[in-house]
VEXVEX-136168 format. One record per residue (C-alpha): x, y, z; residue number from 1. Coordinates in steps of 0.001 Angstrom, whole numbers. Layout:
REM residues N
r u->X; v->Y; w->Z; resi->NUM
...
REM end
This chain:
REM residues 221
r u->145856; v->-4200; w->9482; resi->1
r u->146653; v->-7835; w->8883; resi->2
r u->144171; v->-10458; w->7757; resi->3
r u->140426; v->-10429; w->8093; resi->4
r u->139038; v->-8976; w->11348; resi->5
r u->136072; v->-11329; w->10898; resi->6
r u->137031; v->-14824; w->12095; resi->7
r u->134878; v->-17211; w->10064; resi->8
r u->135262; v->-19948; w->12664; resi->9
r u->132973; v->-17917; w->14916; resi->10
r u->130264; v->-17795; w->12206; resi->11
r u->130098; v->-14023; w->12235; resi->12
r u->129374; v->-12280; w->8930; resi->13
r u->131098; v->-8947; w->8357; resi->14
r u->129505; v->-7065; w->5466; resi->15
r u->131138; v->-4022; w->3912; resi->16
r u->128462; v->-1495; w->2900; resi->17
r u->129808; v->1062; w->479; resi->18
r u->128724; v->3477; w->-2214; resi->19
r u->129330; v->6980; w->-3473; resi->20
r u->128783; v->10449; w->-2105; resi->21
r u->125081; v->11356; w->-1712; resi->22
r u->124083; v->7786; w->-2469; resi->23
r u->121884; v->7300; w->596; resi->24
r u->124154; v->4771; w->2264; resi->25
r u->123172; v->5881; w->5770; resi->26
r u->119494; v->5289; w->4964; resi->27
r u->120222; v->1770; w->3741; resi->28
r u->122468; v->1083; w->6745; resi->29
r u->119626; v->2057; w->9104; resi->30
r u->117303; v->-349; w->7275; resi->31
r u->119752; v->-3184; w->7905; resi->32
r u->120123; v->-2100; w->11528; resi->33
r u->116341; v->-2283; w->11922; resi->34
r u->116611; v->-5926; w->10848; resi->35
r u->118950; v->-6639; w->13809; resi->36
r u->122265; v->-6154; w->12040; resi->37
r u->125047; v->-4612; w->14102; resi->38
r u->126094; v->-1319; w->12498; resi->39
r u->129592; v->125; w->12549; resi->40
r u->129456; v->3554; w->10927; resi->41
r u->132847; v->4737; w->9701; resi->42
r u->131673; v->8342; w->9652; resi->43
r u->131098; v->8039; w->13399; resi->44
r u->134532; v->6454; w->13818; resi->45
r u->136137; v->9271; w->11831; resi->46
r u->134494; v->11858; w->14056; resi->47
r u->135646; v->10024; w->17180; resi->48
r u->139336; v->9989; w->16169; resi->49
r u->139134; v->13664; w->15180; resi->50
r u->137901; v->14958; w->18516; resi->51
r u->139873; v->17958; w->19839; resi->52
r u->143135; v->16805; w->21386; resi->53
r u->143043; v->13347; w->19780; resi->54
r u->146065; v->12201; w->17769; resi->55
r u->144339; v->12544; w->14393; resi->56
r u->143070; v->16011; w->15357; resi->57
r u->146583; v->17161; w->16194; resi->58
r u->148027; v->15862; w->12915; resi->59
r u->145195; v->17336; w->10843; resi->60
r u->145631; v->20788; w->12410; resi->61
r u->149393; v->20523; w->11953; resi->62
r u->148990; v->19756; w->8236; resi->63
r u->145984; v->21894; w->7306; resi->64
r u->146170; v->24820; w->9714; resi->65
r u->144045; v->26193; w->12531; resi->66
r u->141688; v->27896; w->10062; resi->67
r u->139849; v->24560; w->9726; resi->68
r u->138765; v->24778; w->13380; resi->69
r u->135527; v->26112; w->14790; resi->70
r u->135570; v->28310; w->17892; resi->71
r u->135100; v->25256; w->20117; resi->72
r u->138146; v->23553; w->18610; resi->73
r u->136259; v->20968; w->16577; resi->74
r u->137170; v->20455; w->12935; resi->75
r u->134917; v->22194; w->10435; resi->76
r u->134435; v->19345; w->7979; resi->77
r u->133060; v->21613; w->5255; resi->78
r u->136160; v->23804; w->5285; resi->79
r u->138435; v->20781; w->5407; resi->80
r u->136465; v->19226; w->2555; resi->81
r u->136884; v->22348; w->440; resi->82
r u->140645; v->22083; w->963; resi->83
r u->141108; v->18405; w->153; resi->84
r u->138494; v->17547; w->-2454; resi->85
r u->140146; v->19684; w->-5109; resi->86
r u->143676; v->18499; w->-4312; resi->87
r u->144535; v->14816; w->-4638; resi->88
r u->147749; v->15070; w->-2613; resi->89
r u->146016; v->16792; w->287; resi->90
r u->143194; v->14248; w->219; resi->91
r u->145724; v->11414; w->318; resi->92
r u->147484; v->13096; w->3246; resi->93
r u->144229; v->13393; w->5176; resi->94
r u->143431; v->9733; w->4521; resi->95
r u->146960; v->8767; w->5587; resi->96
r u->146359; v->10446; w->8934; resi->97
r u->142839; v->9220; w->9623; resi->98
r u->142488; v->5737; w->8114; resi->99
r u->144931; v->3756; w->10332; resi->100
r u->143300; v->5062; w->13501; resi->101
r u->139797; v->4398; w->12179; resi->102
r u->140714; v->841; w->11123; resi->103
r u->142162; v->185; w->14572; resi->104
r u->138891; v->1248; w->16208; resi->105
r u->136942; v->-842; w->13663; resi->106
r u->138879; v->-3951; w->14672; resi->107
r u->138216; v->-3224; w->18340; resi->108
r u->134474; v->-2871; w->17805; resi->109
r u->134281; v->-6045; w->15695; resi->110
r u->136110; v->-8001; w->18393; resi->111
r u->133711; v->-6649; w->21014; resi->112
r u->130628; v->-7639; w->18975; resi->113
r u->132052; v->-11084; w->18216; resi->114
r u->132702; v->-11706; w->21904; resi->115
r u->129113; v->-10876; w->22843; resi->116
r u->127290; v->-12219; w->19762; resi->117
r u->129323; v->-14865; w->17875; resi->118
r u->126694; v->-15274; w->15120; resi->119
r u->126242; v->-11559; w->14459; resi->120
r u->125775; v->-9999; w->11061; resi->121
r u->127759; v->-6773; w->11075; resi->122
r u->127162; v->-4005; w->8573; resi->123
r u->130351; v->-1958; w->8341; resi->124
r u->129379; v->1299; w->6615; resi->125
r u->132657; v->2162; w->4851; resi->126
r u->132501; v->4852; w->2151; resi->127
r u->136058; v->4198; w->907; resi->128
r u->136130; v->429; w->1403; resi->129
r u->137343; v->-237; w->-2138; resi->130
r u->139612; v->2785; w->-2455; resi->131
r u->141646; v->1885; w->634; resi->132
r u->142021; v->-1736; w->-441; resi->133
r u->139993; v->-3346; w->2355; resi->134
r u->137629; v->-5487; w->250; resi->135
r u->139416; v->-8618; w->1503; resi->136
r u->138833; v->-7518; w->5106; resi->137
r u->135082; v->-8186; w->4809; resi->138
r u->133117; v->-11300; w->3868; resi->139
r u->130816; v->-9600; w->1372; resi->140
r u->130491; v->-6194; w->-291; resi->141
r u->127077; v->-4572; w->-652; resi->142
r u->126998; v->-1514; w->-2895; resi->143
r u->124399; v->1227; w->-2543; resi->144
r u->124020; v->2454; w->-6100; resi->145
r u->122674; v->5663; w->-7570; resi->146
r u->123645; v->7051; w->-10959; resi->147
r u->126349; v->9749; w->-11135; resi->148
r u->123789; v->12262; w->-12385; resi->149
r u->121567; v->11499; w->-9402; resi->150
r u->124548; v->11951; w->-7078; resi->151
r u->125131; v->15408; w->-8529; resi->152
r u->121450; v->16310; w->-8275; resi->153
r u->121342; v->15285; w->-4600; resi->154
r u->124512; v->17195; w->-3743; resi->155
r u->123069; v->20323; w->-5310; resi->156
r u->119641; v->19985; w->-3680; resi->157
r u->120736; v->18563; w->-314; resi->158
r u->123953; v->20425; w->384; resi->159
r u->123524; v->23558; w->-1690; resi->160
r u->126586; v->22980; w->-3862; resi->161
r u->126810; v->24366; w->-7341; resi->162
r u->126923; v->21752; w->-10084; resi->163
r u->130640; v->22451; w->-10531; resi->164
r u->131324; v->21952; w->-6806; resi->165
r u->129346; v->18715; w->-6832; resi->166
r u->131335; v->17413; w->-9789; resi->167
r u->134621; v->18172; w->-8003; resi->168
r u->133524; v->16035; w->-5055; resi->169
r u->132344; v->13286; w->-7360; resi->170
r u->135620; v->13299; w->-9270; resi->171
r u->137597; v->12921; w->-6024; resi->172
r u->136179; v->9403; w->-5550; resi->173
r u->136198; v->6193; w->-7521; resi->174
r u->133211; v->6184; w->-9862; resi->175
r u->130127; v->4331; w->-8683; resi->176
r u->130123; v->2239; w->-11852; resi->177
r u->133681; v->1080; w->-11214; resi->178
r u->132671; v->30; w->-7702; resi->179
r u->130118; v->-2338; w->-9203; resi->180
r u->132951; v->-4653; w->-10227; resi->181
r u->133931; v->-5208; w->-6593; resi->182
r u->130418; v->-5779; w->-5256; resi->183
r u->128695; v->-9031; w->-4323; resi->184
r u->125231; v->-7508; w->-3909; resi->185
r u->123687; v->-4206; w->-4988; resi->186
r u->120924; v->-2026; w->-3564; resi->187
r u->119706; v->464; w->-6176; resi->188
r u->118753; v->3549; w->-4190; resi->189
r u->117668; v->5662; w->-7141; resi->190
r u->113953; v->5104; w->-6630; resi->191
r u->111469; v->5459; w->-3775; resi->192
r u->112118; v->4455; w->-174; resi->193
r u->109690; v->1562; w->-560; resi->194
r u->111629; v->283; w->-3569; resi->195
r u->114880; v->536; w->-1642; resi->196
r u->113358; v->-1232; w->1366; resi->197
r u->112218; v->-4162; w->-788; resi->198
r u->115737; v->-4571; w->-2111; resi->199
r u->117152; v->-4417; w->1412; resi->200
r u->114696; v->-7162; w->2398; resi->201
r u->115998; v->-9351; w->-428; resi->202
r u->119651; v->-8659; w->367; resi->203
r u->119044; v->-9353; w->4054; resi->204
r u->117682; v->-12806; w->3239; resi->205
r u->120803; v->-13523; w->1235; resi->206
r u->123001; v->-12367; w->4102; resi->207
r u->121151; v->-14663; w->6483; resi->208
r u->121737; v->-17562; w->4090; resi->209
r u->125422; v->-16739; w->3872; resi->210
r u->125731; v->-16613; w->7647; resi->211
r u->124059; v->-20047; w->7882; resi->212
r u->126577; v->-21405; w->5393; resi->213
r u->129411; v->-20156; w->7575; resi->214
r u->127825; v->-21863; w->10599; resi->215
r u->127519; v->-25133; w->8694; resi->216
r u->131114; v->-24947; w->7525; resi->217
r u->132226; v->-24354; w->11091; resi->218
r u->130167; v->-27283; w->12374; resi->219
r u->131620; v->-29645; w->9772; resi->220
r u->135232; v->-28833; w->10661; resi->221
REM end
């Protein structure tokens, strides 16, 4: 993908929302959506390009075998996750298959939103935004932060993983603390929902201000 899919001349603000596994990013994304942001969920995009018969589906089955499939032909993400999260080369291969197709669909959806709503604020929920080197493809990065220990606790309680399994998944990603260095704004999601919502309110106001700045820059040119 070349350049920034968000054309600043149209005063649209494309925000990359990222975080770590079990960080509650989907909850925060929904809060932004409730405030009238347009949401592009990369997990949804990934599922769409992996539908049975799709190009990504064919390449994934070719590389990882038919044992990753359910009876209806859909990919069992838990089985696939068990295969790739403990093997860096296999994880990189999976990303190599899926990411280009997902990014292509992302660009298409952004263009569609921009055509209909030129002054939109888009929240692109991208778990691996930093890892795949797409920070420059968004206008701002908002990080949903929870401590590594809290990530492990949630994986154990929410998904039933052992502590060792949770740590393997955590180790397969860039650490949440390292992601802080790439972030413009942070939502700490380690507390209550009310505390998270207050932070989202504050971040939303800052996003609105940024979008106004883009409008003013466009008007002055």
